[in-house]
MDAnalysis code that builds the backbone (N, CA, C; Angstrom):
import MDAnalysis as mda
import numpy as np

u = mda.Universe.empty(720, n_residues=240, atom_resindex=np.repeat(np.arange(240), 3), trajectory=True)
u.add_TopologyAttr("name", ["N", "CA", "C"] * 240)
u.add_TopologyAttr("resid", np.arange(1, 241))
u.add_TopologyAttr("resname", ["MET", "LEU", "LYS", "GLU", "VAL", "VAL", "ILE", "LYS", "GLY", "LYS", "LYS", "GLN", "ALA", "SER", "PRO", "PRO", "SER", "HIS", "LYS", "ASP", "ASP", "THR", "ARG", "LEU", "ALA", "THR", "LEU", "SER", "GLU", "LEU", "LYS", "HIS", "TYR", "GLN", "LEU", "ILE", "ARG", "GLY", "ASP", "ALA", "LEU", "ARG", "GLY", "TRP", "ASN", "SER", "PHE", "LEU", "ILE", "GLY", "LEU", "ARG", "PRO", "LEU", "ILE", "ASN", "GLY", "MET", "ASP", "PHE", "SER", "SER", "GLU", "ARG", "GLN", "ASN", "PHE", "TYR", "VAL", "LYS", "ARG", "GLU", "LEU", "ASN", "SER", "PRO", "HIS", "PRO", "LEU", "PRO", "ALA", "LEU", "ILE", "PHE", "VAL", "GLY", "GLY", "MET", "GLU", "VAL", "ASP", "ALA", "ALA", "TYR", "LEU", "THR", "THR", "LEU", "ASP", "ALA", "ASN", "THR", "VAL", "GLU", "SER", "VAL", "GLU", "VAL", "PHE", "SER", "LYS", "ASP", "ASP", "PHE", "GLY", "VAL", "VAL", "ALA", "LYS", "PRO", "ASN", "PHE", "ASN", "LYS", "GLY", "VAL", "ILE", "VAL", "ILE", "ASN", "LEU", "ARG", "ARG", "ILE", "GLU", "ALA", "THR", "PRO", "ILE", "SER", "MET", "ALA", "GLU", "LEU", "LYS", "SER", "MET", "LEU", "PRO", "LYS", "ARG", "ASN", "GLY", "ILE", "ILE", "TYR", "ASN", "VAL", "GLN", "GLY", "TYR", "THR", "ALA", "ILE", "ARG", "SER", "PHE", "TYR", "SER", "PRO", "ARG", "TYR", "ASP", "ALA", "PRO", "ARG", "SER", "GLN", "GLN", "SER", "THR", "MET", "VAL", "ASP", "THR", "ARG", "SER", "THR", "ILE", "TYR", "TRP", "ASN", "PRO", "ASN", "ILE", "ASN", "THR", "SER", "LYS", "THR", "THR", "GLY", "SER", "ALA", "SER", "VAL", "GLU", "TYR", "PHE", "ASN", "ALA", "ASP", "GLY", "VAL", "GLY", "THR", "TYR", "ARG", "ALA", "ILE", "ILE", "GLU", "GLY", "ILE", "ASP", "LYS", "ASP", "GLY", "ASN", "ILE", "GLY", "ARG", "GLN", "VAL", "PHE", "ARG", "TYR", "GLU", "VAL", "LYS"])
u.atoms.positions = np.array([
    [31.695, 230.542, 142.564],
    [30.867, 230.257, 141.743],
    [30.449, 230.891, 140.766],
    [30.434, 230.909, 139.588],
    [29.914, 231.665, 138.427],
    [28.376, 231.375, 137.880],
    [27.575, 232.356, 137.854],
    [26.588, 232.066, 137.417],
    [26.187, 231.674, 135.924],
    [25.985, 230.340, 136.217],
    [25.140, 230.396, 134.453],
    [24.701, 230.996, 133.473],
    [25.419, 230.985, 132.073],
    [24.745, 231.990, 131.316],
    [24.934, 231.003, 130.036],
    [23.193, 231.398, 129.186],
    [22.495, 230.951, 128.098],
    [22.453, 231.713, 127.519],
    [23.131, 231.306, 125.941],
    [23.369, 231.517, 125.057],
    [22.618, 231.106, 123.864],
    [21.439, 231.839, 123.336],
    [21.001, 231.122, 122.357],
    [21.233, 232.012, 120.991],
    [20.780, 230.962, 119.843],
    [20.933, 231.890, 118.947],
    [19.930, 230.813, 118.012],
    [20.245, 231.181, 116.634],
    [19.596, 230.996, 115.577],
    [20.099, 230.399, 114.862],
    [20.562, 229.166, 114.066],
    [21.314, 229.137, 112.713],
    [20.925, 229.410, 111.438],
    [22.085, 229.941, 111.210],
    [21.637, 230.955, 109.467],
    [21.870, 230.084, 108.777],
    [20.416, 230.276, 107.535],
    [20.939, 229.072, 106.352],
    [21.676, 229.621, 105.692],
    [22.568, 228.913, 105.435],
    [23.574, 228.933, 103.934],
    [22.613, 228.865, 102.530],
    [23.569, 230.259, 102.389],
    [22.925, 230.591, 100.981],
    [22.503, 229.612, 100.024],
    [21.509, 229.792, 99.055],
    [21.734, 228.839, 98.034],
    [23.168, 228.409, 97.427],
    [23.342, 227.836, 96.741],
    [24.274, 227.180, 96.083],
    [24.484, 226.101, 94.928],
    [25.937, 225.628, 93.790],
    [25.155, 224.415, 93.617],
    [25.836, 223.254, 94.626],
    [26.649, 223.598, 95.555],
    [26.207, 222.371, 96.443],
    [24.943, 221.468, 96.556],
    [23.781, 222.790, 96.921],
    [22.274, 221.832, 96.460],
    [21.936, 220.651, 95.751],
    [22.638, 220.826, 94.831],
    [22.476, 219.758, 93.662],
    [23.303, 218.628, 93.591],
    [23.126, 217.774, 93.526],
    [24.064, 216.811, 94.011],
    [25.054, 216.396, 92.617],
    [23.893, 216.798, 91.437],
    [24.729, 216.784, 90.398],
    [25.942, 217.710, 89.849],
    [25.862, 218.514, 90.479],
    [26.676, 219.752, 90.456],
    [27.961, 219.841, 91.504],
    [27.372, 219.151, 92.748],
    [27.958, 219.210, 93.791],
    [29.782, 218.860, 93.413],
    [30.412, 218.160, 92.646],
    [31.565, 218.021, 92.536],
    [32.160, 219.115, 91.294],
    [31.570, 220.135, 91.334],
    [32.602, 221.564, 90.840],
    [32.942, 222.185, 92.263],
    [34.138, 222.121, 91.332],
    [35.158, 222.993, 92.454],
    [35.198, 224.548, 92.574],
    [35.305, 224.878, 94.119],
    [35.707, 226.764, 93.890],
    [36.598, 227.100, 94.415],
    [38.013, 225.943, 94.204],
    [39.689, 226.478, 94.368],
    [39.954, 226.900, 93.424],
    [39.648, 227.009, 92.306],
    [40.565, 227.754, 90.756],
    [39.626, 228.132, 89.943],
    [39.522, 228.586, 88.997],
    [38.403, 228.945, 87.677],
    [37.164, 228.695, 87.825],
    [37.303, 229.901, 88.814],
    [36.016, 229.558, 90.031],
    [35.508, 231.305, 89.636],
    [34.536, 231.955, 89.762],
    [34.252, 233.016, 89.544],
    [32.147, 233.164, 90.465],
    [32.287, 234.201, 91.225],
    [30.662, 234.725, 92.243],
    [30.559, 235.699, 92.225],
    [29.463, 235.752, 91.053],
    [28.867, 236.928, 91.223],
    [27.653, 237.073, 91.971],
    [27.377, 238.254, 92.652],
    [26.257, 238.511, 93.871],
    [25.093, 238.921, 92.904],
    [23.696, 238.167, 93.152],
    [22.518, 238.719, 92.597],
    [22.761, 240.439, 91.975],
    [22.919, 241.021, 93.454],
    [22.777, 242.455, 93.486],
    [23.503, 243.242, 92.112],
    [24.375, 242.728, 91.840],
    [24.887, 243.258, 90.636],
    [24.385, 243.028, 89.346],
    [22.955, 242.233, 89.518],
    [22.091, 242.029, 88.290],
    [20.764, 243.238, 88.254],
    [20.786, 243.740, 89.503],
    [19.715, 244.661, 89.461],
    [19.943, 245.892, 88.655],
    [18.016, 245.586, 88.129],
    [17.619, 246.731, 87.088],
    [17.776, 247.006, 85.930],
    [18.856, 245.038, 85.418],
    [18.719, 244.947, 84.197],
    [17.417, 244.347, 83.365],
    [16.668, 245.410, 82.257],
    [15.908, 244.544, 81.642],
    [15.320, 243.308, 81.029],
    [16.858, 242.902, 80.637],
    [17.139, 241.560, 79.968],
    [18.263, 241.292, 81.152],
    [18.297, 239.605, 81.690],
    [19.065, 239.754, 82.724],
    [20.333, 239.037, 81.782],
    [20.096, 238.369, 80.783],
    [21.524, 238.177, 79.947],
    [22.096, 238.837, 79.529],
    [21.581, 240.208, 79.402],
    [22.724, 241.597, 78.712],
    [23.054, 241.706, 79.960],
    [22.450, 241.944, 81.341],
    [23.530, 242.187, 82.369],
    [24.588, 241.347, 83.098],
    [24.336, 240.247, 82.407],
    [25.257, 239.224, 83.463],
    [26.487, 239.292, 82.083],
    [26.804, 239.355, 80.927],
    [27.381, 239.162, 79.393],
    [28.798, 239.264, 80.317],
    [28.959, 241.207, 80.726],
    [30.112, 241.680, 80.523],
    [30.833, 241.240, 82.027],
    [29.803, 240.631, 82.868],
    [30.377, 240.176, 84.014],
    [30.666, 239.113, 84.990],
    [30.891, 238.104, 83.643],
    [31.286, 237.259, 83.978],
    [32.675, 237.351, 83.562],
    [34.213, 236.837, 83.652],
    [35.766, 237.367, 83.287],
    [35.872, 235.916, 82.504],
    [35.516, 234.159, 82.616],
    [36.313, 232.769, 82.259],
    [35.926, 232.891, 81.117],
    [34.687, 234.048, 80.587],
    [33.873, 233.459, 79.160],
    [33.575, 234.352, 78.417],
    [33.237, 234.404, 77.237],
    [32.673, 235.246, 76.506],
    [31.589, 234.495, 76.014],
    [30.254, 235.804, 75.406],
    [29.106, 235.395, 75.146],
    [29.175, 235.944, 73.152],
    [29.024, 234.487, 72.436],
    [29.001, 234.538, 71.148],
    [27.562, 235.015, 70.714],
    [27.786, 235.909, 70.419],
    [26.233, 236.553, 69.447],
    [25.715, 236.096, 68.341],
    [27.285, 235.105, 67.422],
    [26.400, 234.258, 66.279],
    [25.915, 233.122, 67.274],
    [26.636, 232.412, 67.926],
    [26.140, 231.344, 67.896],
    [25.247, 231.053, 69.298],
    [24.812, 232.565, 69.831],
    [23.779, 232.863, 71.458],
    [24.487, 231.488, 72.428],
    [25.845, 231.707, 72.877],
    [26.045, 230.665, 73.826],
    [26.941, 231.421, 74.391],
    [27.146, 231.111, 75.368],
    [28.196, 231.314, 76.501],
    [29.654, 230.175, 76.091],
    [30.806, 230.897, 76.116],
    [32.431, 229.727, 75.692],
    [33.438, 230.740, 76.785],
    [34.018, 229.223, 77.070],
    [35.239, 229.481, 77.575],
    [36.327, 230.328, 76.745],
    [36.706, 231.109, 76.550],
    [37.609, 232.047, 76.067],
    [38.372, 231.150, 74.916],
    [39.210, 230.329, 75.695],
    [39.980, 229.335, 74.765],
    [39.076, 228.666, 73.667],
    [38.023, 228.157, 74.400],
    [37.262, 228.035, 73.202],
    [37.049, 228.289, 71.692],
    [36.880, 229.586, 71.976],
    [36.478, 230.245, 70.834],
    [37.693, 230.515, 69.628],
    [38.826, 229.672, 70.141],
    [39.767, 230.030, 69.157],
    [39.359, 228.439, 68.656],
    [39.129, 227.182, 68.971],
    [39.069, 226.037, 68.431],
    [38.053, 225.960, 67.036],
    [38.253, 225.216, 66.292],
    [36.876, 225.309, 65.165],
    [35.981, 224.538, 65.050],
    [35.897, 223.865, 66.649],
    [34.732, 223.646, 66.501],
    [34.273, 223.880, 68.197],
    [34.365, 225.212, 68.519],
    [34.121, 225.024, 70.059],
    [33.032, 224.569, 71.101],
    [32.743, 224.346, 72.014],
    [32.462, 223.879, 73.031],
    [31.113, 224.461, 73.884],
    [30.052, 224.931, 74.064],
    [28.698, 225.750, 74.797],
    [29.201, 225.346, 76.591],
    [29.507, 226.480, 77.195],
    [29.344, 226.221, 78.819],
    [27.731, 225.457, 78.716],
    [27.786, 224.330, 79.829],
    [26.605, 224.535, 80.144],
    [25.723, 225.597, 81.274],
    [24.761, 225.447, 81.705],
    [23.784, 226.723, 82.028],
    [22.479, 226.269, 83.307],
    [22.470, 226.622, 84.301],
    [21.973, 225.560, 84.933],
    [20.789, 226.900, 85.877],
    [19.638, 226.283, 86.075],
    [18.904, 227.790, 86.866],
    [18.633, 226.884, 87.938],
    [18.682, 227.201, 89.200],
    [17.582, 226.651, 90.250],
    [17.457, 225.293, 89.514],
    [19.047, 224.613, 89.439],
    [18.852, 222.773, 89.170],
    [18.384, 222.933, 87.490],
    [18.306, 222.946, 87.217],
    [17.312, 222.568, 85.607],
    [18.384, 223.447, 84.526],
    [18.470, 222.294, 83.410],
    [19.646, 223.276, 82.342],
    [18.887, 223.715, 81.438],
    [19.366, 224.975, 81.024],
    [18.470, 225.843, 79.940],
    [19.463, 226.197, 78.950],
    [19.389, 226.354, 77.768],
    [20.211, 227.162, 76.875],
    [19.891, 228.679, 77.064],
    [20.902, 229.765, 76.560],
    [21.276, 230.971, 76.882],
    [19.910, 231.551, 76.590],
    [18.851, 231.133, 75.557],
    [18.114, 232.094, 75.221],
    [16.655, 232.271, 76.992],
    [17.161, 231.553, 77.413],
    [16.116, 231.510, 78.713],
    [16.269, 232.313, 79.491],
    [17.574, 232.897, 79.379],
    [17.884, 233.747, 80.418],
    [17.759, 235.258, 80.154],
    [17.084, 235.318, 78.670],
    [16.209, 236.755, 78.371],
    [15.192, 236.802, 79.193],
    [14.029, 235.798, 79.495],
    [13.027, 235.979, 80.550],
    [13.411, 236.125, 81.747],
    [14.383, 235.530, 83.086],
    [14.681, 235.633, 83.824],
    [14.817, 236.828, 84.399],
    [14.095, 237.019, 85.966],
    [13.467, 237.945, 86.696],
    [14.414, 238.208, 87.216],
    [15.748, 239.133, 87.162],
    [16.847, 239.439, 88.253],
    [16.674, 239.461, 89.800],
    [15.684, 240.054, 89.814],
    [15.007, 239.858, 91.429],
    [15.186, 238.877, 92.201],
    [14.514, 237.237, 91.147],
    [14.830, 236.540, 91.825],
    [15.836, 235.295, 92.082],
    [17.098, 236.243, 91.619],
    [18.248, 235.544, 91.734],
    [19.260, 235.970, 92.732],
    [19.664, 235.130, 93.568],
    [20.145, 235.170, 94.615],
    [21.991, 235.361, 94.400],
    [22.489, 234.633, 93.494],
    [24.108, 234.706, 92.684],
    [24.081, 233.812, 91.237],
    [25.444, 233.883, 91.357],
    [26.147, 233.581, 89.251],
    [27.062, 232.419, 89.915],
    [27.399, 231.073, 89.609],
    [28.352, 230.872, 89.834],
    [28.871, 230.451, 88.961],
    [30.030, 231.071, 88.154],
    [31.024, 230.453, 87.255],
    [32.319, 229.407, 87.170],
    [32.012, 228.121, 86.901],
    [33.435, 227.541, 86.608],
    [34.000, 227.212, 84.991],
    [34.792, 228.494, 84.897],
    [35.522, 227.974, 83.591],
    [36.119, 226.807, 83.643],
    [35.807, 225.292, 84.183],
    [36.741, 224.362, 84.114],
    [36.271, 223.578, 84.834],
    [35.726, 222.298, 84.422],
    [35.161, 221.336, 84.988],
    [36.157, 220.188, 86.203],
    [36.817, 220.378, 87.006],
    [37.837, 220.065, 86.792],
    [38.375, 218.428, 87.210],
    [36.746, 217.769, 87.492],
    [36.668, 216.181, 87.287],
    [35.932, 215.688, 86.555],
    [35.488, 216.623, 85.646],
    [34.721, 216.323, 84.444],
    [33.730, 215.732, 84.225],
    [32.843, 215.288, 85.500],
    [31.315, 214.648, 85.745],
    [30.113, 215.715, 84.983],
    [30.653, 216.758, 85.235],
    [29.558, 217.807, 85.145],
    [29.451, 218.114, 83.605],
    [30.249, 218.698, 82.556],
    [30.558, 218.907, 81.474],
    [31.170, 217.887, 80.578],
    [31.826, 217.533, 80.550],
    [32.147, 216.890, 79.710],
    [31.256, 215.548, 79.090],
    [30.160, 214.573, 79.931],
    [29.379, 214.037, 79.408],
    [29.300, 214.291, 78.799],
    [28.354, 215.350, 78.412],
    [27.650, 216.655, 78.199],
    [27.963, 217.124, 76.729],
    [29.521, 216.700, 76.548],
    [30.523, 217.546, 75.194],
    [29.919, 218.969, 75.642],
    [30.459, 219.754, 77.070],
    [30.279, 221.315, 76.809],
    [31.216, 221.274, 77.712],
    [32.053, 222.718, 77.704],
    [32.985, 223.426, 78.694],
    [32.848, 224.071, 79.253],
    [33.129, 224.105, 80.703],
    [32.384, 225.369, 81.402],
    [31.014, 224.989, 81.593],
    [30.719, 225.464, 83.228],
    [29.240, 225.643, 84.033],
    [29.188, 227.046, 84.631],
    [27.731, 227.231, 83.635],
    [27.489, 228.729, 84.728],
    [25.791, 227.956, 85.431],
    [26.229, 228.295, 87.182],
    [24.859, 227.985, 87.739],
    [24.557, 229.291, 88.168],
    [23.387, 229.236, 88.371],
    [22.532, 230.479, 88.372],
    [21.182, 229.862, 89.196],
    [21.639, 230.697, 91.103],
    [20.548, 229.974, 92.002],
    [20.110, 230.842, 92.455],
    [18.636, 229.744, 92.831],
    [17.151, 231.215, 92.320],
    [17.289, 231.708, 94.474],
    [16.874, 232.813, 94.524],
    [16.684, 232.760, 96.115],
    [15.713, 232.111, 96.512],
    [15.406, 231.383, 97.653],
    [14.167, 230.498, 98.599],
    [12.925, 231.475, 99.063],
    [12.554, 230.948, 98.764],
    [10.899, 231.700, 99.361],
    [10.308, 231.057, 100.392],
    [11.028, 232.093, 101.794],
    [10.859, 230.968, 103.357],
    [8.974, 230.749, 103.274],
    [8.498, 229.896, 103.960],
    [6.936, 229.626, 103.614],
    [7.216, 229.878, 105.042],
    [5.867, 230.765, 105.447],
    [5.192, 231.218, 106.651],
    [4.088, 230.501, 107.397],
    [3.654, 229.256, 108.096],
    [2.281, 229.316, 108.235],
    [1.274, 230.388, 108.578],
    [-0.043, 230.191, 107.723],
    [-0.814, 230.746, 108.397],
    [-1.886, 229.981, 109.212],
    [-3.180, 230.674, 109.540],
    [-3.953, 230.163, 110.467],
    [-5.311, 229.529, 109.426],
    [-5.987, 228.652, 109.814],
    [-7.261, 228.132, 109.858],
    [-8.341, 229.583, 108.607],
    [-8.216, 230.261, 109.698],
    [-8.821, 231.438, 109.232],
    [-8.515, 232.208, 108.052],
    [-7.590, 232.768, 108.021],
    [-6.543, 232.931, 106.855],
    [-5.989, 232.034, 105.789],
    [-6.166, 230.813, 105.367],
    [-6.663, 229.937, 104.732],
    [-7.643, 230.199, 103.801],
    [-9.164, 230.183, 104.679],
    [-10.471, 230.956, 104.139],
    [-10.727, 231.628, 103.304],
    [-10.298, 232.949, 104.316],
    [-10.408, 234.158, 103.715],
    [-9.876, 234.015, 102.005],
    [-8.289, 233.131, 101.653],
    [-8.355, 232.612, 100.637],
    [-8.724, 232.102, 99.417],
    [-9.053, 231.206, 99.925],
    [-10.433, 231.018, 99.112],
    [-11.831, 231.253, 98.542],
    [-12.193, 231.100, 97.266],
    [-13.052, 232.101, 96.771],
    [-14.369, 230.839, 97.062],
    [-15.192, 232.284, 97.451],
    [-16.975, 231.725, 98.263],
    [-17.435, 230.542, 96.823],
    [-17.941, 229.393, 97.164],
    [-18.707, 229.078, 95.985],
    [-20.011, 228.835, 96.386],
    [-21.123, 228.985, 95.286],
    [-22.599, 228.992, 95.512],
    [-22.806, 229.758, 96.307],
    [-22.478, 231.042, 96.895],
    [-22.862, 231.398, 98.291],
    [-23.145, 233.105, 98.144],
    [-24.437, 233.391, 98.064],
    [-24.478, 234.980, 97.775],
    [-24.704, 235.219, 99.501],
    [-24.702, 236.300, 99.367],
    [-25.150, 237.359, 101.020],
    [-26.006, 238.175, 100.554],
    [-27.241, 238.837, 100.591],
    [-28.179, 239.027, 101.097],
    [-28.860, 239.989, 101.810],
    [-29.305, 240.770, 102.434],
    [-29.321, 241.616, 103.819],
    [-30.573, 241.580, 103.098],
    [-31.811, 241.196, 103.908],
    [-33.165, 241.319, 103.920],
    [-33.555, 242.763, 104.151],
    [-33.989, 243.386, 103.545],
    [-34.750, 244.902, 103.616],
    [-36.160, 245.174, 104.497],
    [-36.238, 243.795, 104.257],
    [-37.754, 244.298, 105.374],
    [-38.974, 243.902, 104.412],
    [-40.123, 244.131, 105.158],
    [-41.243, 244.338, 104.431],
    [-42.025, 245.497, 103.611],
    [-42.335, 245.751, 102.799],
    [-42.907, 246.409, 101.799],
    [-44.127, 246.389, 101.927],
    [-44.853, 248.126, 102.816],
    [-46.405, 247.680, 102.853],
    [-47.161, 247.891, 101.101],
    [-48.407, 247.568, 101.592],
    [-48.943, 247.568, 100.409],
    [-49.682, 248.952, 99.814],
    [-49.546, 248.507, 98.630],
    [-49.540, 250.513, 97.709],
    [-51.251, 250.169, 97.334],
    [-51.588, 251.210, 97.947],
    [-52.707, 252.040, 97.693],
    [-53.308, 252.438, 95.549],
    [-54.146, 251.896, 95.218],
    [-54.158, 252.209, 93.940],
    [-55.112, 253.279, 94.178],
    [-54.666, 254.259, 93.016],
    [-55.651, 255.466, 93.043],
    [-56.799, 254.917, 92.246],
    [-58.418, 255.631, 92.531],
    [-59.462, 255.307, 91.596],
    [-60.003, 256.555, 91.816],
    [-60.658, 257.134, 90.708],
    [-61.361, 258.004, 91.363],
    [-62.839, 258.065, 91.767],
    [-63.239, 259.281, 92.475],
    [-64.440, 258.721, 93.045],
    [-65.487, 259.162, 92.081],
    [-66.312, 258.590, 92.186],
    [-67.555, 258.367, 91.078],
    [-68.825, 258.802, 92.173],
    [-68.753, 259.032, 93.465],
    [-70.136, 259.493, 94.506],
    [-70.679, 260.813, 94.285],
    [-69.166, 261.497, 93.558],
    [-70.585, 262.871, 94.068],
    [-71.074, 263.078, 92.512],
    [-71.958, 264.182, 93.045],
    [-73.055, 264.597, 92.145],
    [-72.785, 264.835, 90.583],
    [-73.315, 263.917, 89.560],
    [-73.049, 263.447, 88.232],
    [-72.699, 265.374, 87.305],
    [-73.592, 266.237, 87.874],
    [-73.436, 267.658, 87.772],
    [-72.170, 268.268, 87.902],
    [-71.663, 268.119, 88.590],
    [-70.149, 268.172, 89.397],
    [-68.821, 267.759, 88.532],
    [-69.200, 266.388, 87.802],
    [-68.521, 265.742, 86.778],
    [-68.188, 265.954, 85.208],
    [-69.524, 267.027, 84.674],
    [-69.589, 266.930, 83.767],
    [-68.114, 267.827, 82.623],
    [-67.477, 268.442, 83.757],
    [-66.146, 268.666, 82.357],
    [-65.902, 267.549, 82.365],
    [-65.204, 266.756, 83.739],
    [-64.045, 266.207, 83.394],
    [-64.218, 264.820, 83.050],
    [-62.944, 264.398, 82.106],
    [-62.916, 263.433, 81.373],
    [-61.798, 262.281, 82.065],
    [-62.083, 260.943, 81.946],
    [-61.519, 260.310, 82.239],
    [-60.463, 259.117, 81.703],
    [-59.254, 259.496, 81.563],
    [-58.221, 259.056, 80.384],
    [-57.168, 257.819, 80.899],
    [-57.803, 257.147, 82.007],
    [-56.937, 256.180, 82.722],
    [-56.303, 254.887, 81.558],
    [-55.544, 254.863, 81.680],
    [-54.971, 253.387, 80.846],
    [-55.044, 252.251, 81.824],
    [-55.085, 252.832, 83.010],
    [-55.036, 251.110, 83.899],
    [-56.073, 251.730, 84.697],
    [-57.480, 250.790, 84.487],
    [-58.512, 250.853, 84.878],
    [-58.762, 250.440, 86.564],
    [-58.385, 249.424, 86.967],
    [-58.229, 248.847, 88.206],
    [-57.006, 248.361, 88.581],
    [-57.126, 247.891, 89.945],
    [-55.368, 246.879, 90.334],
    [-56.012, 247.143, 92.112],
    [-55.567, 245.873, 92.183],
    [-55.917, 245.892, 93.927],
    [-55.239, 243.809, 93.811],
    [-53.982, 244.347, 94.758],
    [-53.646, 243.184, 95.054],
    [-53.800, 242.352, 96.428],
    [-54.839, 242.529, 96.702],
    [-55.535, 241.767, 98.083],
    [-57.217, 241.426, 97.951],
    [-56.935, 240.802, 96.854],
    [-58.448, 239.770, 97.108],
    [-58.240, 238.535, 97.599],
    [-59.447, 238.244, 98.291],
    [-59.725, 236.837, 98.738],
    [-61.022, 236.449, 98.176],
    [-60.121, 235.272, 97.987],
    [-61.895, 234.191, 97.466],
    [-62.851, 233.374, 98.728],
    [-64.102, 233.377, 98.353],
    [-64.824, 232.956, 99.412],
    [-64.847, 231.605, 99.625],
    [-64.546, 231.024, 101.121],
    [-64.138, 229.816, 101.624],
    [-65.151, 228.838, 101.443],
    [-65.964, 228.660, 100.959],
    [-67.048, 228.317, 100.544],
    [-67.200, 227.422, 99.562],
    [-67.289, 229.059, 98.430],
    [-67.413, 229.103, 96.841],
    [-66.340, 229.268, 95.777],
    [-65.143, 229.772, 97.205],
    [-64.096, 229.780, 96.376],
    [-64.187, 230.744, 95.205],
    [-65.157, 231.525, 95.248],
    [-65.290, 233.192, 93.944],
    [-65.401, 234.337, 94.821],
    [-65.038, 235.643, 93.964],
    [-65.125, 236.462, 94.263],
    [-65.135, 238.144, 93.431],
    [-65.637, 238.493, 93.877],
    [-66.580, 239.498, 93.051],
    [-65.443, 241.217, 93.048],
    [-65.510, 242.020, 92.166],
    [-64.753, 243.538, 92.542],
    [-65.964, 244.041, 91.433],
    [-65.937, 245.336, 91.668],
    [-66.548, 246.730, 91.089],
    [-65.531, 247.363, 90.808],
    [-65.635, 248.077, 89.759],
    [-64.728, 249.198, 89.182],
    [-66.206, 250.058, 87.697],
    [-64.975, 251.033, 87.665],
    [-65.555, 252.358, 86.977],
    [-64.504, 252.057, 85.639],
    [-65.285, 252.194, 84.264],
    [-64.103, 252.159, 83.453],
    [-64.015, 253.491, 82.785],
    [-63.071, 253.772, 82.426],
    [-62.267, 254.944, 81.600],
    [-63.949, 255.849, 80.737],
    [-63.382, 256.806, 80.308],
    [-64.167, 257.836, 79.323],
    [-64.127, 257.121, 77.667],
    [-63.001, 256.324, 77.928],
    [-62.094, 255.949, 76.050],
    [-62.902, 254.428, 75.922],
    [-63.737, 254.379, 74.391],
    [-64.205, 253.628, 73.846],
    [-62.929, 252.404, 73.431],
    [-63.464, 251.079, 73.453],
    [-62.870, 249.811, 72.588],
    [-63.163, 249.208, 73.642],
    [-61.748, 247.707, 73.428],
    [-61.668, 246.482, 74.091],
    [-60.736, 246.822, 75.379],
    [-61.308, 246.622, 76.300],
    [-60.408, 246.154, 77.485],
    [-60.245, 245.034, 77.767],
    [-58.603, 245.078, 78.798],
    [-58.183, 243.444, 78.800],
    [-58.226, 243.657, 79.885],
    [-58.509, 241.894, 80.950],
    [-58.342, 241.959, 81.962],
    [-57.667, 241.256, 82.605],
    [-56.697, 241.261, 83.468],
    [-55.541, 239.910, 84.088],
    [-55.735, 239.502, 85.111],
    [-56.034, 238.394, 85.327],
    [-56.324, 238.011, 86.791],
    [-55.288, 236.901, 86.815],
    [-54.268, 237.327, 88.554],
    [-53.786, 236.412, 88.858],
    [-53.758, 235.765, 90.195],
    [-53.451, 234.493, 90.659],
    [-53.778, 234.394, 92.410],
    [-52.682, 233.053, 92.202],
    [-52.854, 232.976, 93.776],
    [-52.648, 231.833, 94.097],
    [-52.920, 230.919, 95.078],
    [-53.336, 229.891, 95.561],
    [-53.926, 228.853, 96.348],
    [-53.494, 228.477, 97.904],
    [-53.844, 227.941, 98.694],
    [-53.135, 227.459, 99.689],
    [-52.106, 226.603, 99.928],
    [-52.219, 225.773, 98.584],
    [-51.378, 224.911, 98.656],
    [-49.997, 225.615, 97.630],
    [-50.160, 226.927, 97.207],
    [-49.095, 227.079, 96.285],
    [-48.937, 226.672, 95.480],
    [-50.389, 226.475, 94.303],
    [-50.772, 226.643, 92.422],
    [-50.910, 227.401, 92.634],
    [-50.081, 227.894, 91.522],
    [-50.459, 229.269, 90.703],
    [-51.571, 229.552, 89.860],
    [-51.993, 230.436, 89.474],
    [-53.667, 230.374, 88.404],
    [-53.236, 231.785, 87.622],
    [-53.757, 231.824, 86.372],
    [-53.806, 233.241, 85.847],
    [-54.783, 233.096, 84.609],
    [-55.288, 233.912, 84.410],
    [-56.462, 234.227, 83.440],
    [-56.588, 235.272, 82.495],
    [-56.686, 235.758, 81.686],
    [-56.684, 236.423, 80.682],
    [-58.089, 236.542, 79.672],
    [-58.962, 237.792, 79.603],
    [-59.758, 238.014, 79.257],
    [-59.808, 239.263, 78.502],
    [-60.754, 239.175, 77.830],
    [-61.082, 241.132, 77.151],
    [-62.857, 240.837, 77.128],
    [-62.914, 242.536, 77.114],
    [-64.897, 242.719, 76.961],
    [-64.571, 244.330, 76.190],
    [-65.751, 244.004, 75.996],
    [-65.614, 245.383, 74.866],
    [-66.452, 247.366, 75.338],
    [-65.629, 247.884, 75.496],
    [-66.702, 249.006, 75.834],
    [-67.289, 249.906, 74.310],
    [-68.534, 250.071, 74.615],
    [-69.325, 250.813, 73.668],
    [-69.547, 252.536, 74.043],
])
């Protein structure tokens, strides 16, 4: 008895070619055919310039800005070749913007044996540029959410509470004889952020000393009640 041998393998995906497009599947590889690998086109700043010398059965006409089968250039009215990029019909100028790193291969058909592709469009010869396949890899929901922009959201780290700062006020309880040479030049006379009104009368009073400067002083009173209503009052008085 022989032991069972299990061989597992992964089917290799076929490289992209003209057969992937039903419109181009009739093109024959038996003759008048050339395959150019994408690696041969790497390093060119212009894909069109790099492709022109690699095609054997066709020439590029600088005057008409298109590819032509060599025997067509001798006719009075030459028919240009058809160009397909990723299944899309394009003109030769499109190839100047094509990135060579995205190209898998280039298939050149100097003759359309069945006449299904080139003949209805009054063309001779077909150039098929196959683009590389991009393999899709699954991602998790967390990875998907990380890619989405966070809208209407702000991350804010709370810094905690700040202690109430005390406002400096000069002490006038010392004897006046010791203050005869001192001059009070304060610009802000009094500030108190924690004044509570009476629960019965709703009023409050404060006492402070003015500076030595004479003129008009401005007092600003701002506050908030238990219901969240904001109040503000500004008045002025004169010191002579």
